[in-house]
C-alpha positions as CSV (number, residue, x, y, z in Angstrom):
1,M,23.5,204.0,-56.5
2,T,20.5,203.9,-54.1
3,E,18.1,202.2,-56.6
4,H,18.0,199.1,-58.7
5,M,19.6,199.6,-62.1
6,G,16.2,199.3,-63.9
7,T,14.8,202.2,-61.9
8,T,17.9,204.3,-62.6
9,C,17.7,203.5,-66.3
10,V,14.1,204.8,-66.4
11,Q,14.1,207.6,-63.9
12,G,17.7,208.5,-63.1
13,G,19.1,212.0,-63.8
14,Y,15.8,213.8,-64.1
15,R,12.9,214.0,-61.6
16,P,10.2,216.6,-62.7
17,G,8.7,218.9,-60.1
18,D,5.1,220.0,-59.9
19,A,3.6,220.8,-63.3
20,E,7.0,220.3,-65.0
21,P,7.5,218.2,-68.2
22,R,7.3,214.4,-67.5
23,Q,9.8,213.8,-70.3
24,I,13.3,215.4,-70.3
25,P,12.8,218.7,-72.2
26,I,14.9,219.4,-75.3
27,Y,16.7,222.7,-74.8
28,Q,17.1,223.5,-78.5
29,S,18.9,226.7,-78.0
30,T,22.5,227.8,-78.6
31,T,22.4,230.6,-76.0
32,W,20.7,231.9,-72.8
33,K,19.6,235.4,-72.0
34,Y,20.7,237.2,-68.8
35,D,19.6,240.5,-67.3
36,T,23.1,241.7,-66.5
37,S,26.6,241.2,-67.8
38,E,27.7,240.9,-64.2
39,H,25.6,237.7,-63.8
40,M,27.1,236.2,-67.1
41,G,30.6,237.2,-65.9
42,K,30.1,235.0,-62.8
43,L,29.4,232.1,-65.1
44,F,32.5,232.7,-67.1
45,D,34.5,232.9,-64.0
46,L,33.0,229.6,-62.7
47,E,31.7,231.5,-59.7
48,E,28.2,230.3,-60.4
49,S,26.7,227.3,-62.2
50,G,24.4,227.9,-65.2
51,Y,24.2,227.9,-68.9
52,F,25.3,230.4,-71.5
53,Y,26.4,228.6,-74.6
54,T,25.5,225.0,-75.7
55,R,29.0,224.3,-77.0
56,L,30.0,224.0,-73.3
57,Q,26.9,222.7,-71.5
58,N,23.2,222.2,-72.2
59,P,20.5,221.2,-69.7
60,T,19.2,218.3,-71.8
61,N,22.7,216.9,-72.0
62,D,23.3,217.4,-68.3
63,Y,20.1,215.5,-67.4
64,V,21.2,212.5,-69.5
65,A,24.8,212.6,-68.3
66,A,23.5,212.6,-64.7
67,K,21.5,209.5,-65.4
68,I,24.6,207.7,-66.8
69,C,26.6,209.0,-63.8
70,E,24.0,207.4,-61.5
71,M,24.1,204.1,-63.5
72,E,27.9,203.9,-63.2
73,G,28.0,205.0,-59.6
74,G,30.1,208.0,-60.4
75,A,30.5,211.6,-59.0
76,A,30.2,213.7,-62.2
77,A,29.7,213.1,-65.9
78,M,29.5,214.8,-69.3
79,L,28.3,213.9,-72.8
80,T,30.4,214.2,-75.9
81,S,29.7,214.1,-79.6
82,S,31.1,210.5,-79.9
83,G,32.8,207.7,-78.1
84,Q,36.0,208.7,-79.8
85,A,35.6,212.2,-78.4
86,A,35.0,210.8,-74.9
87,N,38.2,208.8,-75.0
88,F,40.2,211.6,-76.5
89,F,39.0,214.1,-73.9
90,A,39.4,211.6,-71.0
91,V,43.1,211.1,-71.9
92,F,43.9,214.6,-73.1
93,N,42.4,216.1,-70.0
94,I,45.4,214.8,-67.9
95,A,48.0,213.8,-70.5
96,G,49.5,215.8,-73.4
97,A,52.8,216.7,-75.0
98,G,55.7,215.1,-73.3
99,D,53.5,212.7,-71.3
100,H,53.1,208.9,-71.6
101,V,50.1,206.6,-71.4
102,V,49.9,202.8,-70.8
103,A,47.1,201.1,-72.7
104,S,45.8,197.6,-73.3
105,S,46.6,196.5,-76.9
106,A,43.2,194.8,-77.2
107,I,41.1,197.8,-77.9
108,Y,38.9,199.2,-80.7
109,G,40.9,200.1,-83.8
110,G,39.9,203.7,-83.8
111,T,41.1,204.1,-80.2
112,Y,44.3,202.4,-80.9
113,N,44.8,204.8,-83.9
114,L,44.0,207.7,-81.6
115,L,46.6,206.8,-79.1
116,A,49.3,205.3,-81.3
117,H,49.2,207.9,-84.2
118,T,47.1,211.0,-83.7
119,M,48.0,211.7,-80.1
120,H,51.6,210.7,-80.9
121,R,51.7,213.6,-83.4
122,M,50.6,215.8,-80.4
123,G,53.6,214.7,-78.5
124,L,52.1,212.0,-76.4
125,E,53.6,208.5,-76.3
126,C,51.7,205.3,-75.6
127,T,53.0,201.9,-74.5
128,F,50.7,199.1,-75.4
129,V,50.6,195.9,-73.3
130,S,48.6,192.7,-73.8
131,P,45.6,192.4,-71.5
132,D,47.1,189.0,-70.6
133,C,50.6,190.4,-69.8
134,S,52.5,189.3,-66.8
135,D,52.7,191.5,-63.7
136,E,56.4,192.1,-64.7
137,E,55.5,193.3,-68.2
138,L,52.8,195.5,-66.9
139,E,55.1,197.1,-64.4
140,A,57.8,197.6,-67.0
141,A,55.4,199.6,-69.1
142,F,55.3,202.5,-66.7
143,R,57.6,205.6,-66.9
144,P,58.1,208.5,-64.6
145,N,55.9,210.6,-67.0
146,T,53.1,208.1,-67.2
147,K,49.8,209.9,-66.6
148,C,47.1,207.2,-66.9
149,V,46.3,203.6,-67.9
150,F,43.6,202.9,-70.5
151,G,41.7,199.7,-71.4
152,E,38.3,198.4,-72.5
153,T,36.1,196.2,-70.2
154,I,35.4,193.9,-73.2
155,A,37.7,194.6,-76.2
156,N,36.1,195.4,-79.5
157,P,36.3,193.0,-81.4
158,A,38.8,190.7,-79.8
159,L,36.4,190.3,-76.8
160,A,39.3,190.1,-74.3
161,V,38.2,190.9,-70.8
162,L,40.3,193.4,-68.9
163,D,41.4,192.3,-65.4
164,I,40.1,195.7,-64.1
165,E,41.3,195.2,-60.5
166,R,44.8,194.2,-61.5
167,F,45.2,197.1,-63.9
168,A,43.7,199.5,-61.3
169,N,46.1,198.3,-58.7
170,A,49.1,198.8,-61.0
171,A,47.9,202.3,-62.0
172,H,47.4,203.4,-58.5
173,A,50.8,202.0,-57.4
174,H,52.3,204.5,-59.9
175,G,50.0,207.4,-58.8
176,V,47.9,207.5,-61.9
177,P,44.2,206.8,-62.7
178,L,42.7,203.9,-64.6
179,I,40.4,204.9,-67.5
180,V,38.1,202.1,-68.7
181,D,35.8,202.1,-71.8
182,N,32.8,200.3,-70.6
183,T,30.8,200.4,-73.9
184,F,30.2,196.7,-74.5
185,P,28.9,195.5,-71.1
186,T,27.3,198.8,-70.2
187,P,26.7,199.6,-66.5
188,V,23.9,197.0,-66.5
189,N,26.4,194.2,-66.7
190,C,29.6,195.7,-65.3
191,N,30.6,198.5,-62.9
192,P,34.3,199.2,-63.4
193,I,34.3,201.8,-60.6
194,K,33.4,199.1,-58.2
195,W,36.7,197.3,-59.2
196,G,39.0,200.4,-59.0
197,A,38.5,202.3,-62.3
198,N,38.7,206.1,-61.8
199,I,37.2,207.3,-65.1
200,V,34.7,205.4,-67.2
201,T,33.9,206.2,-70.9
202,H,31.2,205.1,-73.3
203,S,30.4,205.2,-76.9
204,T,26.7,205.8,-76.2
205,T,26.1,205.1,-79.9
206,K,26.1,201.5,-79.1
207,Y,23.9,199.7,-76.6
208,M,22.9,202.8,-74.7
209,D,21.2,204.3,-77.7
210,G,20.6,200.8,-79.0
211,H,18.8,201.7,-82.2
212,G,21.5,203.1,-84.5
213,A,19.9,206.5,-84.2
214,C,22.5,208.9,-82.8
215,V,26.2,209.1,-82.3
216,G,27.5,210.1,-78.9
217,G,29.8,209.5,-76.0
218,C,30.0,210.0,-72.2
219,I,32.8,210.4,-69.6
220,V,32.1,209.5,-65.9
221,D,34.5,210.5,-63.1
222,A,34.2,208.2,-60.1
223,G,35.6,211.0,-57.9
224,T,37.9,208.5,-56.3
225,F,41.3,209.7,-57.5
226,D,43.1,212.2,-55.3
227,W,44.6,214.7,-57.7
228,M,46.2,216.8,-54.9
229,A,48.0,213.8,-53.5
230,H,49.8,213.6,-56.9
231,A,49.8,217.3,-57.6
232,D,53.2,217.3,-59.5
233,K,51.8,214.7,-62.1
234,F,48.7,216.6,-62.8
235,P,49.4,220.4,-62.9
236,G,46.4,221.1,-65.1
237,L,44.2,220.1,-62.2
238,T,46.3,221.3,-59.3
239,T,47.8,224.6,-60.4
240,P,46.1,227.8,-61.5
241,D,44.4,227.8,-64.9
242,E,45.2,231.3,-66.3
243,S,42.5,230.9,-69.0
244,Y,40.0,230.9,-66.2
245,H,41.4,233.6,-63.9
246,G,43.7,231.3,-62.0
247,V,41.1,228.8,-60.8
248,V,42.7,225.6,-59.3
249,Y,40.2,222.9,-60.3
250,A,41.1,220.3,-57.6
251,E,40.8,222.9,-54.9
252,K,37.7,224.7,-56.1
253,F,35.7,221.7,-57.2
254,G,37.1,219.0,-55.1
255,Q,38.0,215.4,-55.8
256,G,34.5,214.7,-57.3
257,G,34.1,217.7,-59.5
258,A,37.6,218.7,-60.7
259,F,38.1,216.4,-63.6
260,I,34.7,216.9,-65.4
261,T,34.7,220.7,-64.7
262,K,38.2,221.0,-66.3
263,C,37.2,218.8,-69.2
264,T,34.1,220.9,-69.9
265,S,35.5,224.4,-69.3
266,Q,38.8,223.7,-71.2
267,L,38.4,220.9,-73.7
268,M,34.8,221.3,-74.6
269,R,35.3,225.1,-74.8
270,D,38.3,224.7,-77.2
271,F,37.4,221.6,-79.2
272,G,33.6,221.9,-79.2
273,S,32.8,218.2,-79.4
274,I,29.3,218.6,-77.9
275,Q,26.5,216.1,-78.2
276,S,23.4,217.8,-79.7
277,P,20.4,218.1,-77.3
278,Q,18.4,216.2,-79.9
279,H,20.8,213.3,-79.8
280,A,20.9,213.4,-75.9
281,F,17.0,213.2,-76.0
282,I,17.2,210.1,-78.3
283,L,19.9,208.6,-76.2
284,N,17.7,208.9,-73.1
285,L,14.9,207.0,-74.8
286,G,17.4,204.2,-75.4
287,L,18.6,204.3,-71.8
288,E,15.1,203.8,-70.5
289,S,15.0,200.2,-72.0
290,L,18.7,199.3,-71.6
291,H,18.1,197.1,-68.6
292,V,15.5,195.2,-70.6
293,R,17.4,194.9,-73.8
294,M,20.8,193.8,-72.4
295,P,19.6,190.3,-71.2
296,Q,18.2,189.5,-74.6
297,H,21.4,190.7,-76.3
298,C,23.3,188.4,-74.0
299,K,20.9,185.5,-74.5
300,N,21.3,185.7,-78.3
301,G,25.1,186.1,-78.0
302,Q,25.4,183.0,-75.8
303,A,23.1,181.0,-78.1
304,A,25.1,182.1,-81.2
305,A,28.4,181.4,-79.6
306,E,27.4,177.9,-78.6
307,F,25.9,177.1,-82.0
308,L,29.0,178.4,-83.9
309,Q,31.4,176.5,-81.5
310,A,29.8,173.2,-82.5
311,H,29.9,173.9,-86.2
312,P,32.5,172.1,-88.3
313,K,33.1,175.1,-90.7
314,I,34.1,177.4,-87.8
315,S,37.8,177.4,-86.7
316,F,37.4,179.4,-83.5
317,V,34.8,181.3,-81.4
318,R,35.5,184.1,-78.9
319,Y,32.8,184.9,-76.5
320,P,33.5,185.5,-72.8
321,G,30.3,183.8,-71.7
322,L,31.5,180.4,-73.2
323,Q,32.9,177.9,-70.8
324,G,36.5,177.3,-72.0
325,D,36.9,180.8,-73.4
326,P,40.2,182.2,-72.1
327,Y,38.3,185.1,-70.5
328,Y,35.5,183.1,-69.0
329,E,36.7,183.3,-65.4
330,L,37.4,187.0,-65.6
331,A,33.9,187.5,-67.2
332,Q,32.4,185.6,-64.3
333,K,34.2,187.8,-61.8
334,Y,33.3,191.2,-63.4
335,M,30.1,190.3,-65.3
336,P,28.3,187.4,-63.6
337,N,24.9,188.4,-65.1
338,G,26.1,188.5,-68.7
339,T,28.7,190.2,-70.9
340,C,27.4,191.5,-74.2
341,G,25.8,190.3,-77.5
342,V,29.0,190.4,-79.6
343,V,30.6,187.2,-80.8
344,S,33.8,187.0,-82.8
345,F,34.7,183.8,-84.8
346,G,36.7,182.6,-87.7
347,F,36.4,180.1,-90.6
348,E,38.2,176.9,-91.6
349,G,38.1,178.3,-95.1
350,G,39.8,181.6,-94.3
351,R,38.9,185.0,-95.5
352,A,37.1,183.8,-98.6
353,A,34.7,181.7,-96.5
354,A,34.1,184.6,-94.2
355,E,33.1,186.8,-97.1
356,Q,30.9,184.2,-98.5
357,F,29.1,183.7,-95.2
358,M,28.5,187.4,-94.8
359,K,26.9,187.9,-98.2
360,S,24.6,185.0,-97.6
361,L,23.1,186.3,-94.4
362,K,19.4,187.5,-94.7
363,L,18.4,188.7,-91.2
364,A,21.8,189.9,-90.1
365,Q,22.9,193.2,-91.8
366,I,26.5,194.0,-92.9
367,A,27.1,197.4,-91.2
368,T,29.9,199.4,-89.7
369,H,28.1,199.2,-86.4
370,V,27.8,197.1,-83.3
371,A,25.6,196.7,-80.3
372,D,22.3,197.5,-82.0
373,A,18.8,196.2,-81.6
374,R,19.2,194.7,-85.1
375,T,21.7,192.0,-85.6
376,C,24.7,193.2,-87.7
377,V,27.9,191.7,-88.9
378,L,31.3,193.1,-89.8
379,H,34.7,191.9,-91.2
380,P,37.0,193.9,-88.9
381,A,40.2,193.4,-90.9
382,N,38.5,194.9,-93.9
383,A,36.6,197.7,-92.1
384,T,37.1,199.1,-88.6
385,H,40.7,197.9,-88.3
386,R,41.7,198.3,-92.0
387,Q,44.3,200.9,-91.1
388,M,46.3,198.4,-89.1
389,N,49.1,196.3,-90.5
390,D,49.1,192.5,-89.9
391,E,51.4,192.8,-86.8
392,E,49.1,195.4,-85.3
393,L,46.0,193.2,-86.1
394,V,47.6,190.2,-84.3
395,A,48.3,192.5,-81.3
396,C,44.7,193.4,-81.2
397,G,43.6,189.8,-81.4
398,I,42.2,190.0,-85.0
399,S,42.8,187.5,-87.8
400,P,42.0,188.0,-91.5
401,D,39.2,185.5,-91.3
402,M,37.5,187.0,-88.2
403,V,33.9,188.0,-88.4
404,R,32.3,190.1,-85.6
405,L,28.6,189.2,-85.1
406,S,26.6,191.7,-83.0
407,C,23.5,189.8,-81.9
408,G,20.4,192.1,-81.7
409,I,17.2,191.5,-79.7
410,E,15.4,189.5,-82.4
411,S,14.0,186.0,-81.8
412,T,16.9,183.7,-80.9
413,E,15.4,181.0,-83.1
414,D,15.3,183.2,-86.2
415,L,18.9,184.4,-85.5
416,L,20.2,180.9,-85.3
417,A,18.4,179.8,-88.4
418,D,19.9,182.7,-90.4
419,L,23.4,181.7,-89.3
420,E,22.7,178.0,-90.3
421,Q,21.5,178.9,-93.7
422,A,24.5,181.2,-94.4
423,L,26.9,178.6,-93.2
424,A,25.4,176.1,-95.6
425,T,26.5,178.3,-98.5
426,V,30.2,178.2,-97.4
């Protein structure tokens, strides 16, 4: 990154030339026209770059992916239809049937389900470790067929902070990359690549869009993992792909281009989880103000956490920005300028008190969403993590009385007043 983050948020990825559109154009077309079939053949053979079908690539999407790539300090990036698709593609691009993955247990319930159940049915095994596990426990999780390590910068909704550097060192010692979902802090507050992460994912649906307008995801490759040095572990990148006339991605596209090129030309081709150009355009509008919005999200999150911590009806508060929080020191290391606007807390009165509190809120909205300009609230055990049993909930750091509060960018005073009046009804 050669510019300050704010400039990259506003102008990264697309710089118009003379008499070109000032705003990123929406390429609302499924297909492109060519004068000769020979020209199109070169695109299909990956001999030339270009566009022929939006299911694989679209210029609008590529402009926005390039911006996020600049923000994260990566080498290449691609958009997907959702954050779930981004995480699935990032893992499945290098790990499949017969392979093994190590993952932090403190992750979003949908991602846990993806790794523990859906991908398990595809023949992939996953060992989950606590983000607080000992070095010995982390080491013991690896197997000869381990292909990657996965974690979230700030876990949703447990708000555990991943020790990125420690997990990266462990992954690299076993010759595999670290994949980090950086949705909650965004690149404004954390750069996992700086600390050793090799691949970064996002649910762009959250803070990046910031207005609950469009679902989307993104994968960024740091270009720092040497696939050829571990060629036996990653044959999909280091041996000929017969579905593309024998191309060897790591040789043809290099360390910085192999992962995203394979992910696009194989997985996007076959699964088609493309982000629509309209959604990419809306996402870019959100990115332009991300550096302005994140400080207010963090200000509100900090204020709400401090208010709740001092309230007698609240049994616990989790927020990495709180002094005394188990993850405060890690948050200071990786996110010294702020973490996110999400606060998790529980009630002395248990689940019933949590439900009463939520129905009494007036400004905050009950929604299956998080990281939005509008404050929203959710009961994870009853919603996003409903598919988990009690044992799995505990492993993810979730209790039946936990409420996840996602502080928006409203006035801090109004937000605190809403919490106070709702608590008075409990």
